[in-house]
N, C-alpha and C positions, 0 to 999 in steps of 0.2 A: 273930266274930259267928255265932250259931246260924243254921243254914239253915232254910228254910221252903219247902214245896211246896204246890201246889194239887192237890186230889184230886177228880176228876169222877165222880159217881155217878148211876146211872139212877134215875128215879122210878117205873119200871115193873118193878122186880124185879132186884136185883143178886145175884150169887152170894156168899154170906157169906164163904167162905174167901178169895175173891179180893179182898175188902175187908179182912178182919181180919188175914190173914198179912202183907201188905205194910205195914199200919199198925203191926203189932208190930215190924217191922224198922226203920221210921222212928223210932218212939219209942225203941227200944233204941239207936239211933245219935244220939239227941238232936235229931232233925229234927222241927220243928213242921209243922203242916199246917192248911189250911182246906179245907172241903168245898164244892164248887160243884155245883149241880143245875140242871135245866132251867128250872123255873118257880117253885120254892119251895113249891108245893102239888101233890100231897099229900106227906106224909112218905114218904121213900124206904123201901122194905120189901124183905126178903129174898125171893128166889125160893123158893117153898115146897119145891121139891125139894132145895134146898141145906140145909134144916133136917132132912132125913130120912136117917138113917144106913142105912136099909134100901133106899133108892132105888137101883135098878140103872141105870147109864148104858148105854143100848142098844148103842152102838158098842163099848164096852169089855167089856160083859157082866159088870160087877161094880159094887158100890157105890163112890162116889167121895167120900163124906162120912164121916169117922170119927165114932164115937160121941162122942168128946171134943169135936169141932168142933160137932156137932149140939147137944150140951148147952150149950156156950158160946154158940152163936147163939140158942138158945131162951131163955137167961137174960139176953141182952143188953138193955140199956135203949136201944133205938134212938132214942127221943125225945131222950135226952140226947146220943147220938152225933151226931145231926143238928140239934141245937138251934140252932146258930149257922151253919147252912148259908147259902150265898150263891146267889142266883138269877141264872142267865145273863141273864135278861131285864132285870135291873137293871144288868148290867155292860156288855153288848155291844149295839150297834145291830144291826138286821137289815137285810140289803141290800134296797133298794127294788124294787118290781115295775116292769118296763118299761111296763106298762099302768096304772101308778098314777094316782091322781087329780091329783097334783102334777106339776110339770115334772120329767121323769125326770133330766135332766142336773143340775139343781139338787139333786134328792134324792140323786143318786149322790155329788155333791160333799160334801153334808152327811154322808152315810154314812161316807165316807172320813175326814173330819175327826173325826167322833165315834169311829170305830174307833181312830184314832191316839191320841186322848185316852184311850180305854179301855186301850190297850196300856201307857200310863204306869203303870197300877196293877199291871201284871205285874212292875214293877221290884222289888216287895216279895217276889217268889218266885224260887226257884232251880230249879224244875222243875215238870213236870206229870205226874200219874199218872191214867190213866183205868181205872176198875174194870170188870171184865168181868161177863158174865151176859147172859141172853137179853133182858132189858129194855132193854139198851143199843141194840138194834136199833130199838126204837120211838122213843127220845127222844134218843139221843146220836149214832148213826151218821151221820145226815143232818141234824144240827143246825147250821145256818149260823153261829149264834153261837159254838158250840163250835169249829167250824172256824176262826173268826177268833181264838179264844183260842190254838189250836194254832199258827196262823201267827205270832201274837205271840211265843210262846216260841221258835219256829223262827228268826225274824229276830233274836232276842236270843241265839241260839246256846246255849239252855238245854236240858237233856235232857227228852225227852218219852217217857214209858213208857205202853204200851198193852197191856192184857190181853184175851185171847180175842176177842170180837166187836168190841171197841173199836179193834182194829187197823184195822178198816175206816175209822175216822175219819181215819187218816193217809192212806189212799188217796184220800179225798174232800176233804181240806182243800186247796183250790186257790184261787188268785186268779181273780177273775171275768174278767179280760182274757186271761191266758195259759192258764188251765184245765189247767195241767201239775201232775201229782202231785208233792208234795214228797218222796215216797219213790222217785222214779225214780232208778235207778242204785244203790239201797241194798239191803242184805241184811236180810230180815225173816222172821219166822215167823208162824204163825196156824193156824186150823182147816184141816185138809186134808179132802178128800172122805171119807177113811176114818174121820174123827172126827165127821162130820156125821150127824145123825139122818136116817132115811128115813120116819119116822112119829112122830106125837105130840110134835112140837116145838111148845111152846106158851109164851105169855107171859100175864101178867095185864094186861088192857086194859079200860078202862071198867067196872071192878069185877068182871070175870069172866075166865075163861080163854079165850084165843083160840088155837085150834089151827091152826097153819100146815101141819101134816103134816111136811114137811121144812123146813129153814130157808128163809127168804124169798130167800136168795141163796147161791151157793157162794163162800165167802170166799176159798178158795184161788185160784180163777180170777181174782177181782178183784185180788188181790195180785200174782199172776204178771203180769197185764197192767200193773199200776201201776208195778212196779219196772223194767219194760222190759228190753231185751236186755243192758243193762250192769249190771243188778242181779240179785238171785237170791232166790227164795222157798225157804225151808228148812222142809219139813214134819216131818223127823225122825220119820217114821212108825215106830212100834214102840219108839222111845225113850220112857222114862217121862216125861221133861220135854223141853221145847224152848223155850229162851230165847236170843234173839239181841240183841247190841248192835252197831249200826253207827251211831255217834254222829251226830246227837243222839238217835237212836231206840233204844228198848229195847222189844222185843216178846216176847210169850209166847203159847203155843198154847192152853192151857186150864187148868182148875182145878188140875191136878197141879203146875203151875208157880208157884202162888201164892207160896210161900215163896221160891223161887229168884229170881223177878223182883223181889220186895221186897229181898232181899239184894243182888242185882245192881244195882238202881236206887240203893241206898245207896253201892255202890262207885263208880258213875258220878258221884254227887254229891260224895262225900268224897275219893275216891282218883284221880279223873280217868280212870277206865276208859273206853276209847273203842271197844274191839272185844272181842267175847266170843261164843263159840258157833259160830264159822265160821272 
């Protein structure tokens, strides 16, 4: 039976190569996929910088989008790509507020019952891929519904791949009672300080650019703390790519890893790969 994965994409700007290259690898391997987004509106859109072959990534001091990829992204029919997208708001409940208007304990019980039922829908999928890009910081990184999707795949022992800033989702996906990171004791990679901007890091929000200056958080520090003393963060600074597999997690550092993480994710799905890059 052909495999199928869920692909989570930001509605606030995804990096085109980090979507297209992994999807190329999935299709080439005969793996089907459904795309899931935060709310269903608006239509997900590419980070404008990822469409520009002349855009120079400040930490690297060179362009990171090839003319071929820029052309392909500019010609893509994004409406068709996302036509059948699934909204997280229709899939997963959101945890109740302690100060909610209803009885908190009853609301919490209902939440766990609804979450368990929602997890049954994950039986149709063999893994999860979260696409990178700055927009993920706005609507995926601290999305409780997505965290519960991650936990669902985790409990079913299915592979979970995270690109770029979506690796943060793995650090934040925790049960409400234990609040323990699921990547504690694991080996992961992600943005290091050397790859972080110090100025002009921006996303599209509310119809315009919002300039944070530097990223809103240092991902490296979050990951180092989350894996704890028995895990390890691998920055691989200076290496062109950084992709790590410590099953069930597949993590990548940035856009240069787009093809490698797609290829590696396929190996995890089809060949049972459980360790890679460390």
